[in-house]
C-alpha positions as CSV (number, residue, x, y, z in Angstrom):
1,M,0.0,0.0,0.0
2,K,1.2,3.5,-0.9
3,P,-0.3,7.0,-0.4
4,I,-1.8,8.0,-3.7
5,Q,0.4,11.1,-3.6
6,E,3.3,8.7,-4.3
7,W,1.6,7.5,-7.5
8,I,4.0,9.1,-9.9
9,G,5.5,8.2,-13.3
10,E,5.9,9.5,-16.8
11,P,2.8,11.1,-18.4
12,G,0.5,8.9,-20.4
13,V,-2.8,8.9,-22.3
14,V,-5.6,8.2,-19.9
15,I,-8.6,6.1,-21.1
16,S,-11.3,5.4,-18.5
17,W,-14.5,3.3,-18.5
18,H,-17.8,4.8,-17.2
19,P,-21.4,3.9,-17.8
20,S,-23.0,4.9,-21.0
21,R,-25.9,7.4,-20.9
22,A,-28.3,4.6,-21.8
23,S,-27.0,2.5,-19.0
24,L,-27.2,5.3,-16.5
25,A,-30.8,5.9,-17.5
26,K,-31.7,2.2,-17.1
27,V,-30.1,2.0,-13.7
28,R,-31.9,5.1,-12.4
29,E,-35.1,3.4,-13.2
30,A,-34.1,0.2,-11.3
31,P,-36.9,-0.9,-9.0
32,V,-36.7,-1.0,-5.2
33,S,-35.3,-4.3,-3.9
34,D,-36.2,-6.1,-0.7
35,V,-32.6,-7.1,-0.2
36,P,-31.3,-5.2,2.8
37,T,-27.9,-3.5,3.0
38,S,-25.3,-5.4,4.9
39,Y,-24.2,-3.9,8.2
40,Q,-20.9,-3.0,6.5
41,Q,-22.7,-1.1,3.7
42,E,-25.1,0.6,6.1
43,Q,-22.3,1.9,8.4
44,H,-20.3,3.1,5.4
45,L,-23.2,5.0,3.8
46,L,-24.3,6.6,7.0
47,A,-20.7,7.6,7.8
48,Y,-20.4,9.3,4.5
49,R,-23.6,11.2,5.2
50,K,-22.2,12.3,8.5
51,H,-18.9,13.5,6.9
52,L,-20.9,15.4,4.3
53,A,-23.0,17.1,6.9
54,E,-19.9,18.1,8.8
55,G,-18.2,19.4,5.7
56,T,-15.4,16.8,5.6
57,D,-14.5,14.2,3.0
58,M,-14.3,10.6,4.0
59,A,-11.6,8.2,2.9
60,R,-13.5,5.6,1.0
61,L,-11.8,4.3,-2.2
62,I,-9.8,1.1,-2.8
63,I,-7.4,1.7,-5.7
64,P,-5.3,-1.1,-7.0
65,G,-3.1,-0.7,-10.1
66,W,-0.6,-2.8,-12.1
67,D,1.4,-2.6,-15.3
68,V,1.0,-4.5,-18.6
69,P,3.4,-4.5,-21.5
70,G,2.3,-3.2,-24.9
71,Q,-0.7,-1.2,-26.1
72,C,-4.1,-1.6,-24.5
73,D,-6.7,-3.3,-26.8
74,V,-9.6,-1.0,-25.8
75,R,-12.2,-3.3,-27.4
76,A,-11.0,-6.4,-25.5
77,M,-10.8,-4.4,-22.2
78,T,-14.3,-3.1,-22.7
79,H,-15.6,-6.6,-23.0
80,V,-13.8,-7.8,-20.0
81,I,-14.9,-4.9,-17.7
82,N,-18.5,-5.3,-18.7
83,A,-18.4,-9.1,-18.1
84,Y,-16.9,-8.5,-14.6
85,L,-19.6,-5.9,-13.7
86,R,-22.4,-8.1,-14.9
87,R,-21.0,-11.1,-13.1
88,H,-21.0,-9.6,-9.6
89,D,-24.3,-8.5,-8.3
90,T,-23.0,-5.9,-5.8
91,F,-22.5,-3.6,-8.8
92,H,-26.1,-3.9,-9.8
93,S,-27.5,-1.8,-6.9
94,W,-27.6,1.8,-5.8
95,F,-28.8,3.3,-2.6
96,E,-31.3,6.0,-1.6
97,F,-31.8,7.6,1.8
98,A,-35.5,8.0,2.7
99,G,-36.0,10.1,5.7
100,S,-35.3,13.4,7.4
101,A,-32.2,15.5,6.8
102,G,-30.8,14.1,10.0
103,E,-29.8,10.6,10.8
104,T,-33.3,9.2,11.1
105,G,-34.3,7.3,8.0
106,E,-34.1,4.2,6.0
107,I,-31.6,3.1,3.3
108,I,-33.4,1.8,0.2
109,R,-31.7,-0.4,-2.3
110,H,-32.5,-0.2,-6.0
111,T,-31.4,-3.2,-8.1
112,V,-31.2,-3.6,-11.9
113,T,-33.3,-6.6,-13.0
114,N,-31.2,-7.3,-16.2
115,P,-27.4,-7.1,-15.7
116,R,-27.0,-6.6,-19.4
117,D,-28.4,-3.1,-19.0
118,I,-25.0,-2.3,-17.4
119,K,-22.7,-1.1,-20.1
120,F,-19.5,0.8,-19.5
121,V,-17.8,2.5,-22.4
122,A,-14.3,3.9,-22.9
123,T,-13.5,7.6,-23.0
124,E,-10.1,8.9,-24.0
125,H,-9.0,12.0,-22.0
126,G,-5.7,12.7,-23.7
127,E,-2.3,12.8,-22.0
128,M,-2.1,13.4,-18.3
129,A,0.7,13.9,-15.8
130,A,0.6,12.2,-12.4
131,A,-1.2,15.0,-10.5
132,E,-3.9,15.0,-13.2
133,W,-4.6,11.3,-13.3
134,R,-4.6,11.2,-9.4
135,D,-7.3,13.9,-9.5
136,H,-9.2,12.0,-12.1
137,V,-9.1,8.8,-10.0
138,M,-10.1,10.6,-6.8
139,S,-13.2,12.1,-8.6
140,T,-14.9,8.7,-8.5
141,P,-18.5,9.4,-7.3
142,D,-19.6,8.9,-3.7
143,P,-21.3,5.7,-2.4
144,W,-24.8,7.2,-2.8
145,Q,-24.2,7.3,-6.6
146,W,-24.5,4.1,-8.6
147,D,-21.4,4.7,-10.6
148,C,-19.1,4.9,-7.5
149,F,-16.5,2.8,-9.4
150,H,-14.6,3.1,-12.6
151,F,-11.8,1.5,-14.5
152,G,-8.9,3.0,-16.4
153,V,-5.6,2.7,-18.1
154,I,-2.6,5.0,-18.5
155,Q,-1.0,4.3,-21.8
156,R,2.7,4.9,-22.4
157,A,5.0,4.0,-25.3
158,D,5.7,0.4,-24.4
159,H,3.3,-0.4,-21.6
160,F,0.1,0.7,-19.8
161,T,-1.1,0.8,-16.2
162,I,-4.5,-0.7,-15.4
163,Y,-6.2,0.8,-12.3
164,I,-9.5,0.3,-10.6
165,S,-11.1,2.9,-8.4
166,V,-14.0,1.5,-6.4
167,D,-15.9,2.8,-3.4
168,H,-15.6,0.5,-0.3
169,V,-19.4,0.2,-0.2
170,H,-19.1,-2.5,-2.9
171,T,-16.0,-4.4,-1.8
172,D,-13.3,-5.4,0.6
173,A,-9.6,-5.8,-0.2
174,M,-10.0,-9.4,-1.3
175,F,-11.6,-8.1,-4.5
176,I,-8.1,-7.2,-5.7
177,G,-7.1,-10.8,-6.3
178,L,-10.5,-11.6,-7.9
179,A,-10.5,-8.6,-10.1
180,F,-6.9,-9.3,-11.2
181,V,-8.0,-12.8,-12.4
182,E,-11.2,-11.7,-14.0
183,I,-9.9,-8.5,-15.7
184,H,-6.2,-8.9,-16.2
185,M,-6.0,-12.6,-16.9
186,M,-9.2,-12.7,-18.9
187,Y,-7.9,-9.7,-21.0
188,D,-4.6,-11.4,-21.5
189,A,-6.2,-14.6,-22.8
190,L,-8.4,-12.6,-25.2
191,V,-5.5,-10.6,-26.7
192,R,-3.5,-13.7,-27.1
193,G,-6.3,-15.2,-29.2
194,E,-7.0,-17.9,-26.6
195,A,-10.4,-19.1,-25.3
196,P,-11.9,-17.1,-22.5
197,L,-11.0,-18.3,-19.0
198,Q,-13.6,-20.7,-17.6
199,L,-14.3,-19.1,-14.3
200,P,-16.1,-20.9,-11.4
201,E,-19.6,-19.8,-10.7
202,A,-19.8,-16.5,-8.7
203,G,-21.8,-16.2,-5.6
204,S,-24.3,-13.5,-4.7
205,Y,-23.6,-10.6,-2.3
206,A,-27.3,-10.0,-2.1
207,E,-27.7,-13.5,-0.6
208,Y,-25.0,-12.7,1.9
209,C,-26.8,-9.5,2.9
210,I,-30.1,-11.4,3.5
211,A,-28.3,-14.2,5.4
212,Q,-26.5,-11.7,7.6
213,R,-29.6,-9.8,8.6
214,Q,-31.5,-13.1,9.3
215,Y,-28.7,-14.3,11.5
216,T,-28.2,-11.0,13.4
217,A,-32.0,-10.6,13.9
218,D,-32.1,-13.7,16.1
219,L,-29.3,-12.5,18.4
220,T,-29.9,-11.1,21.9
221,T,-27.5,-9.9,24.6
222,D,-27.6,-13.4,26.0
223,S,-26.2,-14.9,22.8
224,D,-22.7,-16.2,23.3
225,E,-21.2,-14.1,20.5
226,V,-22.8,-10.9,21.7
227,R,-21.8,-11.6,25.3
228,G,-18.3,-12.1,24.1
229,W,-18.3,-8.6,22.5
230,I,-19.8,-7.0,25.6
231,D,-17.1,-8.6,27.8
232,F,-14.5,-7.2,25.5
233,L,-16.0,-3.7,25.4
234,E,-16.2,-3.7,29.2
235,L,-12.4,-4.1,29.3
236,N,-12.2,-0.8,27.4
237,G,-14.7,1.4,29.3
238,G,-17.7,0.1,27.3
239,T,-16.4,0.7,23.9
240,L,-13.6,-0.2,21.4
241,P,-10.1,0.4,22.5
242,G,-8.0,3.5,21.8
243,F,-4.5,3.7,20.4
244,S,-1.6,3.3,22.8
245,L,-0.3,6.9,22.3
246,P,-1.8,10.3,21.6
247,L,-3.1,11.0,18.1
248,G,-3.7,14.8,18.3
249,D,-6.9,16.8,18.5
250,A,-9.8,14.5,17.4
251,S,-12.1,17.5,16.9
252,V,-9.8,18.7,14.1
253,T,-10.2,17.1,10.7
254,H,-7.0,15.5,9.4
255,S,-6.3,13.8,6.1
256,G,-4.8,10.4,6.2
257,D,-1.2,9.3,5.7
258,V,0.4,5.9,5.2
259,I,3.9,4.5,5.9
260,T,5.3,1.1,5.2
261,L,8.3,-0.2,7.2
262,Q,10.3,-3.4,7.2
263,L,9.9,-5.5,10.4
264,L,11.9,-8.5,9.4
265,D,14.0,-9.7,6.4
266,Q,13.5,-13.2,5.0
267,D,15.9,-14.9,7.3
268,Q,14.5,-13.1,10.3
269,T,10.9,-14.0,9.3
270,D,11.8,-17.7,9.3
271,K,13.3,-17.4,12.7
272,F,10.3,-15.5,14.0
273,E,8.0,-18.3,12.7
274,K,10.0,-20.9,14.6
275,A,9.7,-18.9,17.8
276,C,6.0,-18.8,17.3
277,T,5.8,-22.5,16.7
278,A,8.0,-23.2,19.7
279,A,5.5,-21.3,21.8
280,G,2.6,-23.4,20.5
281,A,1.3,-20.5,18.5
282,R,1.1,-19.6,14.8
283,F,2.6,-16.6,13.1
284,S,-0.6,-14.6,13.6
285,G,-0.5,-15.2,17.4
286,G,3.1,-13.9,17.3
287,V,2.0,-10.7,15.5
288,F,-0.6,-9.9,18.1
289,A,1.8,-10.7,20.9
290,C,4.4,-8.3,19.5
291,G,1.6,-5.6,19.3
292,A,0.7,-6.4,22.9
293,L,4.3,-6.3,24.1
294,A,5.0,-3.0,22.4
295,H,1.8,-1.6,24.0
296,A,3.0,-2.8,27.4
297,A,6.4,-1.3,26.8
298,L,5.0,2.2,26.0
299,T,2.1,2.3,28.5
300,G,3.0,-0.1,31.3
301,E,-0.5,-1.8,31.0
302,D,-0.6,-5.6,31.4
303,T,-3.7,-6.1,29.1
304,Y,-3.8,-5.3,25.4
305,S,-7.0,-4.9,23.4
306,V,-7.2,-4.5,19.7
307,I,-9.6,-5.5,16.8
308,T,-8.5,-7.4,13.7
309,P,-10.4,-7.8,10.5
310,T,-11.1,-11.2,8.9
311,T,-13.3,-12.4,6.1
312,T,-16.9,-13.5,6.9
313,R,-17.0,-15.6,3.7
314,R,-18.2,-19.0,4.6
315,T,-18.6,-20.9,1.3
316,Q,-16.5,-21.5,-1.9
317,L,-19.1,-19.3,-3.8
318,D,-18.5,-16.5,-1.3
319,F,-14.8,-16.6,-2.1
320,M,-15.6,-16.0,-5.8
321,T,-17.8,-13.1,-5.0
322,T,-17.0,-9.4,-5.0
323,G,-18.5,-7.6,-2.0
324,W,-17.8,-6.4,1.5
325,F,-17.4,-9.6,3.6
326,T,-15.2,-8.2,6.4
327,G,-15.9,-8.7,10.1
328,L,-14.0,-7.8,13.2
329,V,-12.4,-10.1,15.8
330,P,-11.9,-8.5,19.2
331,I,-8.7,-9.6,20.8
332,A,-7.7,-9.2,24.5
333,V,-4.2,-10.3,25.5
334,P,-2.9,-10.6,29.0
335,V,0.8,-9.5,28.6
336,D,3.8,-11.1,30.3
337,I,6.6,-8.7,29.5
338,T,9.2,-11.4,30.4
339,S,7.8,-14.1,28.1
340,F,7.0,-13.9,24.4
341,G,5.9,-17.5,24.4
342,D,3.2,-17.0,27.1
343,T,2.0,-13.8,25.5
344,A,1.9,-15.4,22.0
345,L,0.0,-18.4,23.3
346,A,-2.6,-16.1,25.0
347,A,-2.9,-13.9,21.9
348,Q,-3.5,-17.0,19.7
349,A,-6.1,-18.3,22.0
350,S,-7.9,-15.0,22.1
351,F,-7.8,-14.7,18.3
352,D,-9.0,-18.2,17.6
353,G,-11.6,-18.1,20.3
354,G,-13.1,-14.8,18.9
355,M,-13.4,-15.8,15.3
356,D,-17.2,-16.5,15.6
357,L,-17.6,-12.9,16.9
358,A,-16.6,-11.6,13.4
359,H,-20.0,-12.5,12.1
360,V,-21.6,-10.2,14.7
361,P,-21.2,-6.6,13.5
362,F,-20.2,-4.2,16.2
363,E,-23.1,-2.0,15.1
364,R,-25.5,-4.8,15.9
365,V,-24.0,-5.1,19.4
366,L,-24.7,-1.4,20.0
367,E,-28.3,-1.9,18.8
368,L,-28.9,-4.8,21.1
369,A,-27.3,-3.0,24.1
370,F,-29.5,0.0,23.5
371,E,-32.7,-2.1,23.0
372,E,-32.1,-4.3,26.0
373,G,-30.8,-1.6,28.3
374,V,-27.2,-2.7,28.7
375,E,-25.6,0.3,30.4
376,G,-22.2,1.7,29.6
377,V,-21.9,0.3,26.0
378,R,-21.3,3.1,23.6
379,P,-19.9,4.0,20.1
380,P,-16.1,4.3,19.9
381,D,-14.1,7.4,20.2
382,P,-11.8,8.4,17.3
383,G,-8.5,6.5,17.3
384,T,-9.5,2.9,17.4
385,P,-6.5,0.7,16.5
386,M,-6.8,-2.2,14.1
387,L,-4.0,-4.8,13.7
388,S,-4.2,-7.2,10.8
389,F,-1.9,-10.0,9.7
390,I,-1.8,-11.3,6.1
391,D,0.4,-14.0,4.8
392,V,0.5,-12.9,1.2
393,G,1.6,-16.3,-0.1
394,M,-1.6,-17.9,1.3
395,L,-4.0,-15.6,-0.6
396,L,-4.8,-17.0,-4.0
397,P,-1.5,-18.7,-4.4
398,G,0.3,-17.7,-7.6
399,V,-2.2,-14.8,-8.3
400,I,-0.7,-12.4,-5.8
401,E,2.8,-13.2,-6.9
402,H,1.8,-12.5,-10.5
403,F,0.2,-9.2,-9.4
404,Q,3.3,-8.2,-7.6
405,S,5.5,-9.1,-10.6
406,L,3.6,-6.6,-12.6
407,G,4.3,-3.8,-10.1
408,G,1.0,-4.3,-8.4
409,R,0.2,-1.9,-5.6
410,I,-2.7,-0.5,-3.7
411,Y,-3.0,3.3,-3.4
412,S,-4.6,4.7,-0.3
413,D,-7.3,7.3,-0.2
414,P,-5.8,10.3,1.7
415,R,-9.0,11.9,2.8
416,S,-10.3,12.3,6.4
417,A,-9.0,9.7,8.8
418,Y,-9.6,9.1,12.5
419,Q,-8.4,5.6,13.1
420,V,-5.0,3.8,13.1
421,G,-4.9,0.8,10.8
422,M,-1.9,-1.5,10.9
423,W,-1.3,-4.3,8.4
424,V,1.5,-6.7,9.0
425,N,2.2,-8.5,5.7
426,R,4.4,-11.5,5.4
427,G,5.8,-11.8,1.9
428,E,8.2,-14.0,0.1
429,K,11.3,-11.9,1.0
430,E,10.3,-9.9,4.1
431,T,7.7,-9.0,6.7
432,T,6.5,-5.4,6.7
433,V,4.0,-3.3,8.5
434,T,1.9,-0.7,6.8
435,V,0.2,1.9,9.0
436,A,-2.5,4.4,8.1
437,F,-3.1,7.2,10.5
438,P,-4.3,10.8,10.9
439,N,-1.9,13.2,9.2
440,N,-0.7,15.4,12.0
441,S,2.6,15.7,13.8
442,I,1.4,14.2,17.1
443,A,-0.1,11.1,15.4
444,R,3.0,10.6,13.2
445,E,5.4,10.7,16.2
446,S,3.2,8.3,18.2
447,V,2.8,5.9,15.3
448,L,6.6,5.9,14.7
449,R,7.3,5.3,18.4
450,Y,4.8,2.4,18.5
451,V,6.1,0.8,15.3
452,E,9.7,1.0,16.4
453,S,8.8,-0.5,19.8
454,M,7.0,-3.3,18.0
455,R,9.9,-3.9,15.7
456,E,12.2,-4.0,18.7
457,V,10.1,-6.8,20.1
458,Y,10.3,-8.8,16.9
459,L,14.1,-8.5,16.9
460,R,14.5,-9.4,20.6
461,V,12.2,-12.5,20.0
462,I,14.4,-13.9,17.2
463,D,17.5,-13.2,19.3
464,G,16.0,-15.2,22.2
465,L,16.0,-12.2,24.5
466,V,13.4,-11.1,27.1
467,P,10.9,-9.2,24.9
468,V,10.7,-5.7,26.6
469,E,13.3,-5.8,29.5
470,S,15.5,-3.1,28.2
471,F,13.0,-0.8,26.4
472,T,13.5,2.9,26.6
473,D,11.1,5.6,25.5
474,T,12.8,6.5,22.2
475,D,12.1,9.8,20.7
476,A,10.6,9.4,17.2
477,A,13.0,11.9,15.7
478,D,16.0,9.7,16.6
479,L,14.6,6.5,15.1
480,D,16.5,4.9,12.2
481,L,13.6,3.6,10.2
482,K,14.1,1.4,7.1
483,T,11.4,2.0,4.6
484,A,10.3,-1.2,2.9
């Protein structure tokens, strides 16, 4: 992941795909659907309304891009893009808010009855420099507009860059691998004169939305999964945890920033995995343990709380479906600053034991607590930390490696940000951490202090040392950070 400001390169001719006028007209006439929004979609749509009312602009786009040799065959690309959009039913809907100007109201879904009414066409915009194509990508419409996604290429003399700009309301990060297969690899087959790829049947995001609402409707505060959430919230004053260090004035709107740093090289990564295995944990448990030990080193607290995202896909069809399937697992770790093994084992147990809670949206927990009079449970304050671990080699084996070999990257949306997202990614040659945070000097210093403390834990673990025995409160300005 890179900040979109770092998306630079030689100028190129930009061609982008957007709906035809006829397609827009057909979609505007789409009838109301009885399929509810997922909790993920509802939260996102209402959050955007809130940002709009407050005069701020919410970070909301997922923007992958990769390079392809040669000249783009626009006709073939048009065919592939339309096939992709017609195949995945999340792109067949748009949303309308019915209610007052405030927060009270209902989100209504409209859905196209015939996917073939969706037709994207190519438009050439002429040559653009980096600043111009970044502005073009960031102009993707908001989630209350149907066409809150578009596709494009930047054509140079000997190669072109494919990019996708899609609002989060329609997808999670796993779509990148699927889109790469269904757009890039299908395009590649067509221009080589080969038969189209035979893709497995795609699932339905609409069916997921229905199933999620049916499942959550039957929950009460006595349900084990809800009780697990409430117990976690009570550890943190009735809400989600806050970041270990200050993040600046939350009442001031800040854009977002992103940094990526190396935690371990390839040899160190292998040693760290062995340390996790020796402790009876997996690599994921070790990641959460290092986060917990860094937190303890900086705060002196002996319990670490964090949330981590995971997919809520359950079936093989779900894994072939574009949509927002992400849930949150609450993790609470008792920290032993003298023992990585004990902390890793506790972290692994908390992560594994909380996986079922990912299917219970936090918003549903808040609803139930309010409806059933559970006191003290409340929405989170700004600054909730998220710590994620991804073993890149385990995601669509071969596909991600191909994506990376073509210079594949994900560009972050730099607009208003209030949380701290940390993604620990294990790749073939190194383990890195990418951190997204509010772009102000206090938050930057805090994030750098935390990440350096976390990296110190990793290094002490592979050297067989006590994890945090000799920690000092290092000033961020003195850190020697190696950018990945």
